[in-house]
Each structure stands twice: as C-alpha cells, then as structure tokens.
C-alpha positions as CSV (number, residue, x, y, z in Angstrom):
1,M,120.4,130.2,94.3
2,N,118.2,133.3,94.4
3,T,118.4,136.3,96.7
4,V,116.0,139.1,97.5
5,I,116.8,142.8,97.1
6,S,114.8,145.7,98.4
7,V,114.6,148.8,96.3
8,K,112.7,152.0,97.1
9,I,110.8,153.2,94.0
10,D,108.0,155.7,93.3
11,K,104.6,153.9,93.4
12,R,103.6,155.2,90.0
13,V,106.9,154.2,88.4
14,K,106.5,150.7,89.8
15,A,102.9,150.4,88.6
16,S,103.9,151.6,85.1
17,A,106.8,149.2,84.9
18,Q,104.6,146.4,86.0
19,E,102.1,147.3,83.3
20,V,104.9,147.3,80.7
21,A,106.3,144.0,81.9
22,R,102.8,142.5,81.9
23,S,102.1,143.7,78.4
24,V,104.9,141.4,77.1
25,G,104.1,138.5,79.4
26,L,106.7,139.2,82.1
27,T,106.7,139.9,85.8
28,L,108.5,142.9,87.2
29,S,110.9,140.5,88.8
30,T,111.7,138.9,85.5
31,L,112.2,142.3,83.8
32,V,114.6,143.5,86.5
33,N,116.5,140.2,86.4
34,A,116.8,140.4,82.6
35,Y,118.1,144.0,82.8
36,L,120.6,143.1,85.5
37,R,121.8,140.2,83.4
38,Q,122.2,142.5,80.4
39,V,124.3,144.9,82.6
40,V,126.5,142.1,83.6
41,A,126.9,140.7,80.1
42,T,127.6,144.0,78.4
43,R,129.2,145.9,81.3
44,R,127.1,148.8,80.2
45,I,124.3,150.7,82.0
46,E,122.0,152.3,79.5
47,L,119.3,154.7,80.8
48,Y,116.8,156.5,78.7
49,A,114.8,159.6,79.7
50,P,112.6,161.1,77.0
51,E,112.8,164.8,76.7
52,Q,109.8,166.7,77.7
53,M,108.3,168.8,74.9
54,T,108.1,172.5,75.6
55,P,105.0,174.5,74.6
56,K,107.1,176.3,71.9
57,L,108.1,172.9,70.4
58,E,104.5,171.7,70.5
59,K,103.4,174.8,68.6
60,M,106.1,174.3,66.0
61,I,105.2,170.7,65.5
62,A,101.5,171.6,65.2
63,R,102.3,174.2,62.6
64,V,104.4,171.7,60.6
65,E,101.6,169.1,60.8
66,R,99.1,171.6,59.5
67,S,101.4,172.5,56.6
68,I,101.8,168.9,55.7
69,A,98.1,168.2,56.0
70,S,97.3,171.1,53.7
71,G,99.9,170.0,51.1
72,R,102.2,173.0,51.7
73,V,105.5,171.1,51.7
74,S,108.7,171.5,49.7
75,K,109.6,169.5,46.7
76,K,111.7,166.4,46.9
77,F,115.4,166.7,46.3
78,T,117.7,164.0,45.0
79,S,120.8,165.3,46.7
80,A,122.0,167.8,49.2
81,A,123.6,169.8,46.4
82,A,120.3,170.1,44.7
83,F,118.7,171.3,47.9
84,L,121.4,173.9,48.5
85,S,121.2,175.1,44.9
86,D,117.4,175.6,45.3
87,L,118.0,177.5,48.5
88,K,120.2,180.0,46.7
89,K,117.4,180.9,44.2
C-alpha cells in the first residue's frame, strides 16, 4: 500500500534533485523512497553539505596547481621519518 506525502522544498533543489535522479534512470519519487528505506534499514540519517571554498582557499589551490604544472614539487619520500629528516636540513 502506498501513501502520499507533501514536502515543501526549494524549486531549484527539486529541479537539481530530479536531474540527478534522471541521470541514473530514476524518478525523484523512487530516489526519495530509496533514501527513506535506507534510513529505516540502517537507522541512520546521513546528510552531506559540501563546504564552500573561500577566495583565500581558491587562491591557494591555484598557486599549488601552478607549482605542479611548472614542475616545482617536492621530491617523493618513502616514509614519514625521511620526510621529517629532510625538513630538518
């Protein structure tokens, strides 16, 4: 027996979720049902919210990517001890 639930959700979130579901061949209803079944089976609610990058972090990542692209990277180490020893030089 099925039942209907009504949930208020941001239009953009709904559209994005439908797009994700569609990309794997599911309807949004099937996706929600699967998630709720998972919650019941595992007795866990897992939510994920990616952290937003700050302008400072974006600049740091860009600087690291430029260093890698130009070949300016450290040598490889076989152990943490070797790395720490090299730092002391």
